[in-house]
C-alpha positions in Angstrom: -7.3 -18.9 -2.3 -8.2 -19.7 1.3 -9.2 -16.7 3.4 -9.7 -14.3 0.4 -12.4 -11.8 1.0 -14.8 -11.1 -1.9 -15.2 -7.6 -3.3 -18.6 -7.3 -1.7 -17.1 -7.6 1.8 -15.4 -4.8 3.5 -15.0 -3.7 7.1 -17.3 -1.0 8.4 -15.7 1.6 10.7 -16.7 1.2 14.4 -18.0 4.4 16.0 -18.6 3.4 19.6 -14.9 3.5 20.6 -11.8 5.3 19.5 -8.9 3.0 18.8 -5.6 4.7 17.9 -2.9 3.0 15.9 0.8 3.4 14.9 1.6 3.1 11.2 4.8 2.3 9.4 5.3 3.4 5.8 7.7 2.4 3.0 7.7 4.8 0.0 6.9 8.1 1.6 9.1 10.1 -0.9 7.1 8.6 -3.8 4.0 9.9 -5.4 1.5 7.6 -3.8 3.5 7.2 -0.6 3.7 10.9 -0.1 -0.1 11.2 -0.2 -0.4 8.2 2.2 1.8 10.0 4.6 -0.3 13.2 4.3 -3.5 11.2 5.1 -1.9 9.4 8.1 -0.7 12.7 9.6 -4.2 14.1 9.1 -6.0 11.1 10.6 -7.2 11.6 14.2 -6.8 7.8 14.7 -3.1 7.7 13.7 -0.9 8.6 16.7 2.5 8.0 15.0 4.0 7.2 11.6 7.3 5.5 11.3 8.7 6.4 7.9 11.4 4.2 6.4 13.9 6.1 4.3 17.4 5.8 2.7 18.3 9.2 4.1 16.9 11.8 6.4 14.4 13.9 4.5 13.7 17.4 5.9 10.5 17.8 4.0 8.9 14.8 6.0 9.5 16.5 9.4 6.3 16.5 11.5 5.6 15.9 15.2 3.8 12.6 14.3 6.6 11.4 12.0 9.6 9.3 13.1 12.1 8.8 10.3 14.2 5.6 10.4 17.1 5.7 8.0 18.2 2.2 6.8 20.6 0.6 4.4 18.0 -1.0 2.1 20.1 -4.1 1.6 19.8 -4.7 5.4 16.3 -3.3 5.7 14.7 -6.0 7.8 17.7 -6.3 10.2 17.9 -2.5 10.8 14.2 -1.8 10.8 12.9 -4.6 13.1 14.1 -2.9 16.4 12.1 0.2 15.4 8.9 -1.7 14.4 7.8 -2.7 17.9 4.3 -1.6 18.5 3.4 -1.0 14.9 -0.3 -1.8 14.1 -0.6 -1.0 10.4 2.2 -1.3 7.7 1.8 0.3 4.3 4.1 -0.3 1.3 3.8 2.0 -1.7 7.2 1.1 -3.1 8.3 -0.1 -6.5 9.9 0.8 -9.8 6.8 0.3 -12.0 6.8 -0.5 -15.7 10.0 1.5 -16.2 11.6 -1.7 -15.0 12.1 -2.8 -18.6 15.3 -0.7 -18.7 16.8 -2.2 -15.5 18.6 -5.5 -14.8 16.1 -8.1 -13.5 18.0 -8.7 -10.3 17.8 -5.0 -9.4 14.1 -4.9 -10.3 13.3 -7.8 -8.1 15.2 -6.1 -5.2 13.0 -3.1 -5.5 9.7 -4.8 -6.3 10.0 -7.9 -4.1 13.0 -8.0 -1.7 12.7 -4.6 -0.1 8.9 -4.5 0.3 9.0 -8.1 1.7 11.8 -7.2 4.2 9.7 -4.2 5.3 6.6 -6.3 5.8 8.6 -8.9 7.7 9.9 -6.3 10.1 6.4 -5.0 10.6 5.1 -8.5 11.3 7.9 -9.0 13.8 6.9 -5.8 15.5 3.3 -6.9 15.9 1.6 -5.3 13.0 -1.8 -6.9 12.2 -2.6 -5.1 8.9 -0.5 -4.8 5.8 -1.4 -2.7 2.8 0.8 -3.6 -0.2 0.6 -1.7 -3.5 1.0 -4.1 -6.5 -0.5 -3.7 -10.0 -3.4 -4.7 -12.2 -2.8 -8.1 -13.7 -0.4 -9.3 -11.0 0.2 -13.0 -11.6 3.2 -15.0 -10.5 2.5 -17.4 -13.5 2.3 -14.6 -16.1 4.4 -14.7 -19.3 5.1 -10.9 -18.7 8.1 -10.4 -16.5 6.7 -7.3 -14.8 3.4 -8.9 -13.9 5.2 -12.0 -12.8 7.4 -10.0 -10.5 4.4 -8.2 -9.0 2.7 -11.6 -8.6 5.7 -12.8 -6.6 5.5 -9.8 -4.4 1.9 -10.6 -3.6 2.8 -14.3 -2.8 5.6 -13.2 -0.4 3.1 -10.8 1.3 0.6 -13.6 1.7 3.1 -16.0 3.2 3.6 -13.6 6.2 0.1 -14.3 7.4 -1.0 -10.8 8.5 -4.4 -10.8 10.2 -5.5 -8.6 7.2 -3.6 -8.2 4.0 -4.8 -5.7 1.4 -3.4 -6.0 -2.1 -4.0 -2.9 -4.0 -3.8 -3.3 -7.8 -3.8 0.0 -9.7 -3.5 0.2 -13.5 -2.3 3.6 -14.8 -1.8 6.0 -11.9 -2.7 9.6 -12.7 -1.2 12.6 -10.9 2.1 10.6 -10.8 5.3 12.4 -11.9 6.2 9.4 -14.0 2.9 9.4 -15.9 2.4 11.8 -18.8 -0.2 14.4 -17.8 -2.0 13.9 -21.2 -3.1 10.5 -20.0 -5.3 12.2 -17.5 -7.3 13.6 -20.4 -7.1 10.6 -22.7 -7.6 7.6 -20.4 -11.2 8.5 -19.2 -12.3 8.7 -22.8 -11.7 5.0 -23.3 -12.5 3.6 -20.0 -16.1 2.7 -20.9 -14.7 0.0 -23.2 -12.2 -1.4 -20.7 -12.6 -3.8 -17.9 -12.9 -1.8 -14.6 -9.7 -3.4 -13.3 -7.7 -1.5 -15.9 -9.3 1.9 -15.3 -6.9 4.7 -14.5 -6.8 5.9 -10.9 -5.5 9.1 -9.4 -2.6 8.7 -6.9 -4.8 10.5 -4.2 -7.6 8.1 -4.7 -5.3 5.1 -4.5 -3.7 6.5 -1.3 -7.1 7.1 0.2 -8.2 3.6 -0.5 -5.0 2.1 1.1 -5.4 4.2 4.3 -9.2 3.9 4.7 -9.3 0.2 4.1 -6.4 -0.4 6.5 -8.0 1.7 9.2 -11.3 -0.1 8.8 -9.6 -3.5 9.0 -7.5 -2.6 12.0 -10.5 -1.1 13.9 -12.5 -4.3 13.3 -9.6 -6.5 14.4 -9.0 -4.4 17.5 -12.6 -4.6 18.5 -12.9 -8.3 17.9 -15.0 -7.9 14.8 -12.5 -9.0 12.1 -12.0 -12.4 10.5 -10.9 -15.2 12.8 -8.2 -16.4 10.4 -5.7 -14.4 8.3 -7.6 -12.8 5.4 -6.5 -11.5 2.1 -8.5 -8.8 0.1 -7.6 -7.9 -3.4 -8.6 -4.4 -4.3 -8.9 -3.5 -8.0 -10.4 -0.3 -9.2 -14.1 -1.1 -8.3 -13.1 -2.2 -4.7 -11.0 0.9 -4.3 -13.7 3.2 -5.7 -15.7 2.7 -2.5 -13.2 4.8 -0.6 -12.9 7.7 -3.1 -13.6 11.1 -1.7 -15.0 13.9 -4.0 -12.3 16.4 -4.8 -9.3 14.2 -3.9 -8.3 13.7 -7.5 -8.3 17.4 -8.1 -5.7 18.1 -5.4 -2.0 18.1 -6.4 
């Protein structure tokens, strides 16, 4: 697709100048989103995090964090006034493969409508970078309903024309409350025989990749070193592995 970056290309962090940013996050109460929030709060470059929630969550309280409570069915309308000045938007939101037990209309709301509304509000607020968590095998033409829904989510994200769009495609996410802990032992034993895109990934490693790549992309754009046209980068396991930090997957 036009503007797609190859896996060999990634932005290098600039060291000559400090460029701070404001982030906006959808999915902070989830497994991956919670770790993303932790990393953003820790980052010296992130000056503020706007967290989008259905209700006020006391556990998210932090001097850097501003919670915006919205009616999800009016997400874009209610969030847009709060999104002004946002630089990076991160969406770690979805129902996952448990969607098989839900009505398709409800699944598409959670997987497509809400993340797209969030991204649209971020774009209206001036965000230049979007990080969207999708899934391995995402394909809007797939015969599998789940993968087709995720592919539609990616297409909707691309249509918004962010300066940099990162599409993060994990397979099995370890350390996730919805993933049996036994898989953390079993999956690595078989990964040698699997294409790398289907390798399991710990939630902390996935979160690290989403935050680190987004920071690198924003710094490059802010300093005039990013791509001249909107760019899309698909990050499967191998591309995300570049951002892993030793010890991250051992943390809770």
